[in-house]
C-alpha positions as CSV (number, residue, x, y, z in Angstrom):
1,X,18.1,16.1,-21.6
2,X,14.6,17.2,-22.7
3,X,13.9,17.5,-26.4
4,X,13.3,20.7,-28.2
5,X,9.8,21.6,-27.0
6,X,9.1,23.6,-30.1
7,X,7.6,20.5,-31.6
8,X,5.2,18.1,-29.9
9,X,6.4,14.6,-29.0
10,X,4.5,11.5,-30.0
11,X,6.5,9.1,-27.7
12,X,4.1,6.7,-25.9
13,X,3.9,6.9,-22.1
14,X,4.8,3.8,-20.2
15,X,1.4,3.3,-18.6
16,X,-0.2,3.4,-22.1
17,X,1.7,0.3,-23.1
18,X,1.3,-3.4,-22.4
19,X,3.1,-5.5,-19.9
20,X,2.7,-3.4,-16.7
21,X,1.6,-5.6,-13.8
22,X,-1.8,-4.5,-12.5
23,X,-0.5,-3.9,-9.0
24,X,2.2,-1.6,-10.4
25,X,-0.3,0.2,-12.6
26,X,-2.7,0.7,-9.7
27,X,0.1,2.1,-7.6
28,X,1.1,4.5,-10.4
29,X,-2.5,5.7,-10.8
30,X,-2.8,6.2,-7.1
31,X,0.4,8.4,-7.1
32,X,-0.9,10.2,-10.2
33,X,-4.2,11.1,-8.4
34,X,-2.2,12.4,-5.4
35,X,-0.1,14.5,-7.7
36,X,-3.2,16.1,-9.3
37,X,-4.4,16.9,-5.8
38,X,-1.0,18.5,-4.8
39,X,-1.0,20.6,-8.0
40,X,-4.6,21.8,-7.4
41,X,-5.9,20.1,-10.6
42,X,-8.7,18.3,-8.7
43,X,-9.6,21.6,-6.9
44,X,-9.8,23.4,-10.2
45,X,-12.1,20.8,-11.8
46,X,-14.4,20.8,-8.7
47,X,-14.6,24.6,-8.9
48,X,-15.9,24.3,-12.5
49,X,-18.4,21.6,-11.5
50,X,-19.7,23.8,-8.6
51,X,-20.4,26.7,-11.0
52,X,-22.2,24.5,-13.5
53,X,-24.3,22.5,-11.0
54,X,-24.8,19.6,-13.3
55,X,-27.1,16.6,-12.6
56,X,-24.5,14.1,-13.9
57,X,-20.7,14.5,-14.6
58,X,-18.8,12.4,-17.1
59,X,-15.1,12.0,-16.5
60,X,-13.6,11.3,-19.9
61,X,-10.4,9.2,-19.7
62,X,-11.0,8.3,-16.1
63,X,-8.4,5.6,-15.6
64,X,-9.0,4.0,-12.2
65,X,-11.7,6.5,-11.4
66,X,-10.0,8.5,-8.6
67,X,-11.6,11.8,-9.8
68,X,-15.0,10.1,-10.2
69,X,-14.8,9.0,-6.5
70,X,-13.6,12.5,-5.5
71,X,-16.5,14.2,-7.2
72,X,-19.0,11.9,-5.7
73,X,-17.6,12.1,-2.2
74,X,-16.8,15.8,-2.1
75,X,-19.7,17.3,-4.0
76,X,-22.4,14.7,-3.6
77,X,-22.9,14.8,-7.4
78,X,-23.4,11.7,-9.6
79,X,-20.3,11.0,-11.7
80,X,-19.6,8.3,-14.3
81,X,-16.2,7.4,-15.6
82,X,-15.6,6.9,-19.4
83,X,-12.5,5.1,-20.6
84,X,-11.6,3.3,-23.8
85,X,-9.7,0.6,-21.9
86,X,-10.6,0.9,-18.2
87,X,-8.7,-1.1,-15.6
88,X,-10.5,-3.0,-12.9
89,X,-12.2,-0.1,-10.9
90,X,-12.4,0.1,-7.1
91,X,-15.7,-1.0,-5.6
92,X,-18.5,1.6,-6.0
93,X,-16.8,3.5,-8.9
94,X,-19.0,3.3,-12.0
95,X,-16.9,3.2,-15.3
96,X,-18.3,2.8,-18.8
97,X,-16.1,1.3,-21.5
98,X,-16.3,3.6,-24.5
99,X,-14.2,5.6,-27.0
100,X,-15.3,9.1,-26.2
101,X,-14.0,10.4,-29.6
102,X,-16.8,8.5,-31.5
103,X,-19.1,6.3,-29.3
104,X,-22.4,7.6,-28.1
105,X,-22.1,8.9,-24.5
106,X,-24.7,9.2,-21.7
107,X,-26.6,12.4,-21.5
108,X,-25.0,14.6,-18.9
109,X,-24.9,18.2,-17.8
110,X,-21.1,18.4,-17.8
111,X,-18.1,16.4,-19.0
112,X,-14.6,16.8,-17.7
113,X,-11.3,15.6,-19.0
114,X,-8.3,15.7,-16.7
115,X,-4.8,15.4,-18.2
116,X,-6.0,13.2,-21.1
117,X,-6.1,15.6,-24.1
118,X,-2.3,15.3,-24.6
119,X,-2.8,11.5,-25.3
120,X,-4.8,12.4,-28.4
121,X,-3.8,13.5,-31.9
122,X,-5.2,16.9,-33.1
123,X,-7.9,15.2,-35.2
124,X,-8.9,12.9,-32.3
125,X,-9.1,15.9,-29.9
126,X,-11.4,17.7,-32.4
127,X,-13.5,14.5,-32.7
128,X,-13.7,14.3,-28.8
129,X,-14.9,17.9,-28.5
130,X,-17.5,17.4,-31.1
131,X,-18.7,14.0,-29.8
132,X,-19.0,15.3,-26.2
133,X,-21.2,18.1,-27.4
134,X,-23.7,15.6,-28.7
135,X,-24.6,14.5,-25.2
136,X,-23.3,17.2,-22.8
137,X,-24.1,20.9,-22.4
138,X,-20.6,21.8,-21.2
139,X,-17.1,20.4,-21.4
140,X,-14.1,21.3,-19.2
141,X,-10.7,20.2,-20.4
142,X,-7.7,20.5,-18.0
143,X,-4.4,19.6,-19.4
144,X,-0.7,20.3,-19.2
145,X,1.3,22.9,-21.2
146,X,4.3,22.1,-23.4
147,X,6.8,24.6,-22.0
148,X,10.1,24.6,-20.3
149,X,8.8,26.2,-17.1
150,X,6.5,23.4,-16.0
151,X,9.1,20.9,-17.1
152,X,11.7,22.4,-14.8
153,X,9.2,22.7,-12.0
154,X,8.1,19.0,-12.4
155,X,11.7,17.8,-12.3
156,X,12.5,19.9,-9.2
157,X,9.4,19.5,-7.1
158,X,7.3,16.6,-8.2
159,X,9.8,14.0,-9.6
160,X,11.5,13.4,-6.2
161,X,8.2,12.5,-4.6
162,X,6.8,10.0,-7.1
163,X,7.8,6.6,-8.5
164,X,10.1,6.2,-11.5
165,X,7.4,5.3,-14.0
166,X,5.4,8.5,-13.1
167,X,8.5,10.6,-13.4
168,X,9.2,9.3,-17.0
169,X,5.5,9.6,-18.0
170,X,5.2,13.0,-16.4
171,X,8.1,14.3,-18.6
172,X,6.6,12.7,-21.7
173,X,3.2,14.1,-20.8
174,X,4.6,17.7,-20.9
175,X,6.5,17.0,-24.1
176,X,3.3,15.6,-25.7
177,X,1.1,18.5,-24.5
178,X,-0.3,21.3,-26.6
179,X,1.0,24.9,-26.3
180,X,-1.8,27.4,-25.4
181,X,-2.0,28.7,-29.0
182,X,-2.2,25.2,-30.3
183,X,-5.0,24.3,-27.9
184,X,-7.0,27.5,-28.7
185,X,-6.6,26.7,-32.5
186,X,-7.8,23.1,-32.0
187,X,-10.8,24.0,-29.9
188,X,-11.7,26.8,-32.3
189,X,-11.6,24.4,-35.2
190,X,-13.7,21.8,-33.4
191,X,-16.4,24.4,-32.6
192,X,-16.4,26.3,-35.9
193,X,-19.8,26.9,-37.4
194,X,-21.6,26.1,-34.1
195,X,-23.1,28.4,-31.5
196,X,-20.7,27.1,-28.9
197,X,-18.3,29.4,-27.0
198,X,-15.2,28.6,-24.9
199,X,-12.9,30.2,-22.4
200,X,-9.3,29.3,-22.2
201,X,-7.2,30.1,-19.1
202,X,-3.5,29.3,-18.5
203,X,-2.4,29.0,-14.9
204,X,0.7,30.9,-13.5
205,X,4.0,29.2,-14.4
206,X,2.0,27.4,-17.1
207,X,1.3,24.5,-14.7
208,X,-2.0,23.8,-16.5
209,X,-4.4,25.1,-19.0
210,X,-8.2,24.9,-18.8
211,X,-10.7,25.1,-21.6
212,X,-14.3,25.6,-20.6
213,X,-16.7,24.9,-23.5
214,X,-20.4,25.8,-23.4
215,X,-22.1,24.2,-26.4
216,X,-25.3,26.1,-26.5
217,X,-24.8,29.5,-24.7
218,X,-28.0,31.5,-23.9
């Protein structure tokens, strides 16, 4: 049974832990990338990139680099993955090892963060938002929503189609996510005292939430 979603869970996800064979980990990430495509998350990210027309896109928390590859192949835009502990990438996918909450990042027009924010504590998410603003003009965060509706939908429609590790991690991801008011409060705190502005949108059935930050609006 799911926990009380009033409070955010801090249980670690299986793929974040040690001891997972690399072939299993790669298969899980491949299934995860397919799930993001089924749910329209890749499409939503690409729509934001098209509007921004950046010269270079940073994918923060890129994992195996599936989104990096998709951006490069679909839009013909240069993209670079950023990950604190990157796995061996597929050939032709550039990934930089860095902690995006504090390490200097390459200068880029846009950074994106797909389903990674819920892995962070509130202070680390604030640090991430501020650090990205030092090198990027815009930051798009797409993440899950902690709510019973997406949890029920995940169990009914996604869980039967993916492997057991991704099922358990998917449930934990929703339980670890921020509610929309929490997300707005965190982003507002990160940007307080700066000229930055942000837009926050929650999808129907709370299947995702998107924060679009412009650090130096005209």
